[in-house]
C-alpha positions in Angstrom: -89.8 35.8 -33.1 -86.6 34.7 -35.5 -84.9 31.2 -34.7 -81.7 33.0 -34.5 -83.1 35.4 -31.6 -84.2 32.2 -30.1 -81.2 30.7 -29.9 -79.3 33.7 -28.8 -81.5 33.5 -25.7 -80.9 29.8 -25.2 -77.3 30.5 -25.2 -77.6 33.3 -22.5 -79.8 30.8 -20.2 -77.2 27.9 -20.9 -74.6 30.5 -19.4 -76.7 30.9 -16.5 -76.3 27.4 -15.7 -72.3 27.3 -16.2 -72.4 30.3 -13.9 -74.1 28.1 -11.1 -71.5 25.6 -11.6 -68.6 28.0 -11.5 -70.0 29.3 -8.3 -70.7 26.2 -6.5 -68.2 23.7 -8.2 -68.8 21.0 -5.6 -72.0 19.6 -6.9 -70.9 19.6 -10.4 -67.4 17.8 -10.0 -69.3 15.2 -8.0 -71.4 14.6 -10.7 -68.7 14.7 -13.5 -66.4 12.2 -11.4 -69.0 9.9 -9.7 -69.2 7.3 -12.9 -65.5 7.1 -12.4 -65.7 6.2 -8.9 -68.2 3.7 -9.9 -66.4 2.0 -12.5 -63.5 1.6 -10.1 -65.5 0.3 -7.0 -67.5 -2.1 -9.4 -64.5 -3.3 -11.2 -62.2 -3.6 -7.9 -65.0 -5.3 -6.0 -66.7 -7.3 -8.4 -64.3 -7.9 -11.4 -62.7 -10.7 -10.0 -66.0 -12.5 -8.9 -67.6 -12.1 -11.9 -65.0 -12.5 -14.9 -62.0 -14.3 -13.0 -60.0 -11.2 -13.4 -60.4 -7.5 -12.6 -58.6 -6.6 -16.1 -60.9 -8.7 -18.2 -64.0 -7.4 -16.3 -63.0 -3.4 -17.0 -63.2 -4.7 -20.7 -66.8 -5.7 -20.5 -67.9 -2.9 -17.6 -66.7 0.3 -19.2 -69.2 0.5 -22.0 -71.6 -0.4 -19.5 -70.8 2.4 -16.9 -70.6 4.9 -19.7 -74.3 4.1 -20.3 -75.0 4.5 -16.6 -72.9 7.7 -16.5 -76.0 9.0 -19.0 -78.2 8.5 -16.1 -76.3 9.9 -13.3 -76.9 13.6 -12.8 -80.4 13.6 -14.2 -81.3 14.2 -10.5 -79.5 17.5 -10.4 -81.3 18.6 -13.8 -84.8 17.7 -11.9 -83.5 19.7 -8.6 -82.5 22.9 -10.6 -85.7 22.9 -12.3 -87.7 22.3 -9.3 -85.9 24.8 -7.4 -86.3 27.5 -10.3 -89.9 26.5 -10.2 -90.5 26.7 -6.4 -88.6 30.0 -5.9 -90.6 31.9 -8.7 -87.8 32.2 -10.8 -89.6 30.3 -13.6 -92.6 32.6 -13.3 -90.0 35.5 -13.8 -88.6 34.1 -17.0 -92.0 33.4 -18.0 -92.9 36.9 -17.8 -89.9 37.9 -19.9 -90.1 38.6 -23.4 -88.3 35.6 -24.5 -89.1 32.2 -26.2 -90.7 30.0 -23.8 -88.7 27.1 -25.5 -85.3 28.8 -24.9 -85.5 28.3 -21.0 -85.7 24.4 -21.5 -83.1 24.5 -24.6 -80.9 26.4 -22.3 -80.9 23.8 -19.8 -80.6 21.0 -22.2 -77.6 22.3 -23.8 -75.7 22.9 -20.4 -76.7 19.2 -19.5 -75.7 17.8 -22.8 -72.1 20.0 -22.3 -71.8 18.3 -18.6 -72.6 14.8 -20.1 -69.8 15.1 -22.6 -67.4 16.3 -20.0 -68.5 12.8 -17.9 -68.0 10.8 -20.7 -64.9 11.9 -21.5 -63.7 11.5 -17.8 -65.3 8.1 -17.5 -63.5 7.1 -20.9 -60.4 8.5 -19.6 -60.4 6.5 -16.3 -61.3 3.6 -18.5 -58.1 3.6 -20.5 -56.2 4.2 -17.4 -57.6 0.8 -16.3 -56.7 -0.9 -19.2 -60.0 -0.9 -21.5 -59.1 -0.6 -24.9 -61.7 -0.2 -27.6 -61.2 -2.0 -30.8 -64.1 -1.1 -33.0 -62.3 1.5 -34.9 -62.8 5.1 -34.8 -66.2 5.6 -36.8 -67.5 2.6 -35.0 -66.4 4.5 -31.4 -67.8 7.7 -32.7 -71.1 6.1 -33.1 -71.2 4.6 -29.8 -70.6 8.0 -28.3 -73.6 9.2 -30.2 -75.8 6.4 -28.7 -74.6 7.3 -25.2 -75.5 10.9 -25.8 -78.8 10.1 -27.5 -79.8 8.2 -24.7 -78.9 11.2 -22.4 -80.8 13.4 -24.4 -84.0 11.4 -24.0 -83.2 10.7 -20.1 -82.8 14.7 -19.8 -86.9 15.2 -20.8 -87.5 12.9 -18.1 -85.5 14.9 -15.5 -87.2 18.0 -16.9 -90.5 16.9 -16.7 -90.4 15.3 -13.1 -88.8 18.6 -12.2 -91.4 20.5 -13.4 -93.8 18.5 -11.8 -92.0 18.1 -8.5 -94.1 20.0 -5.8 -90.9 20.9 -4.0 -87.1 19.6 -3.7 -88.0 16.8 -1.3 -89.7 15.0 -4.0 -86.8 15.1 -6.3 -84.7 13.9 -3.5 -87.1 10.9 -2.8 -86.6 10.1 -6.9 -82.9 10.0 -6.4 -82.9 6.6 -5.0 -84.5 5.0 -8.4 -81.0 5.7 -10.2 -79.6 2.7 -8.6 -82.5 0.2 -9.3 -82.4 1.1 -12.6 -79.0 0.8 -13.3 -78.4 -2.7 -11.5 -81.5 -4.0 -13.1 -79.6 -4.1 -16.3 -77.3 -5.6 -18.5 -74.4 -3.2 -17.7 -72.7 -5.0 -14.8 -73.7 -8.7 -15.1 -75.4 -11.1 -17.5 -79.3 -11.4 -16.9 -78.8 -15.0 -17.0 -77.9 -15.2 -13.8 -80.9 -13.5 -12.6 -84.3 -15.2 -11.8 -86.1 -15.6 -15.5 -88.5 -12.8 -14.9 -86.0 -10.3 -13.6 -83.7 -11.4 -16.3 -86.5 -10.4 -19.0 -86.9 -6.8 -17.2 -83.1 -6.3 -17.2 -83.0 -7.4 -21.0 -85.6 -4.6 -21.9 -84.0 -1.8 -19.9 -83.1 1.4 -22.3 -79.8 1.4 -20.6 -79.2 -2.3 -21.5 -79.9 -1.6 -25.1 -77.4 1.2 -25.0 -74.5 -0.6 -23.4 -74.9 -3.5 -25.5 -74.9 -1.4 -28.4 -71.7 0.3 -27.2 -70.0 -2.8 -26.3 -70.4 -4.1 -30.1 -69.3 -0.8 -31.5 -66.4 -0.2 -28.9 -65.2 -4.0 -29.8 -65.7 -5.1 -26.1 -67.1 -8.2 -24.8 -70.8 -8.5 -25.0 -73.4 -10.6 -23.3 -74.5 -13.4 -25.8 -77.8 -14.1 -24.4 -79.8 -15.0 -27.9 -82.6 -13.0 -26.7 -84.5 -10.6 -29.0 -83.2 -7.5 -27.2 -79.8 -8.4 -27.2 -79.7 -9.5 -30.9 -81.3 -5.8 -31.8 -79.2 -3.6 -29.5 -78.6 -1.1 -32.0 -81.9 -0.7 -33.1 -83.1 -0.5 -29.7 -80.3 1.9 -28.6 -82.1 4.3 -31.2 -85.7 3.5 -30.8 -85.9 3.6 -27.0 -84.4 7.3 -26.7 -86.8 8.3 -30.0 -89.8 7.0 -28.3 -88.7 8.7 -25.1 -88.0 12.1 -26.5 -91.1 12.0 -28.7 -93.3 11.4 -25.9 -92.2 13.6 -23.1 -90.3 16.6 -24.7 -93.7 18.0 -25.9 -95.2 17.3 -22.4 -92.3 19.2 -20.9 -92.8 21.9 -22.9 -96.4 22.0 -22.4 -96.1 21.4 -18.7 -93.7 24.6 -18.7 -96.2 26.9 -20.4 -99.0 26.2 -18.0 -96.9 25.8 -14.9 -98.7 27.1 -12.0 -97.6 27.0 -8.2 
């Protein structure tokens, strides 16, 4: 099968996800604007206490919330894949004369499109709240690329979990992990305020690497801890997603080919 044929099949399957979003826009819109709600709530509730003023906190928090936005919505990907698998739709697709990779690539393309929209909405909200990046256009594009690179890696986590989950209730249970992963990072606060062992975990969180790198590139205030992860955030923001993708993308593809329910 030619590459162009496989890409065409992936495009059709991407359109299938878009059609689902048009038919049921509610969950899609919630995932799209939930990071905006988090930004407003965290800034309004914690900004003054952490930074002394809400305005200065938004300058710090917006790049971090952009990183968190790349984590939100992964559970929707998990749920969609699990639902397909448990309702025999995946079996039907595997019986069709299409490239097996096209199903996962189609889902990934749709997810990445939604991620671009979520980034756009959250950045627009940041501008409305007074955030102003000062790192220049090229650096800003680099920051967005790192954020989407993180999403691409996390997407394979969602696909793999969705394929291996025995039912939607398992995915529902994993949704609670989004908040501990988000909070146990440098996204909202300085890890120096945490117990040392907890701060070390937060510093090595892949979300922290991308958030710190994005702050540097956007020219936003960053946390200067002197710790190795903080000093090498740009390197880790590239390396962590690369490791996750290299480890999980082939595993997800193999799991899809051998899936049995």
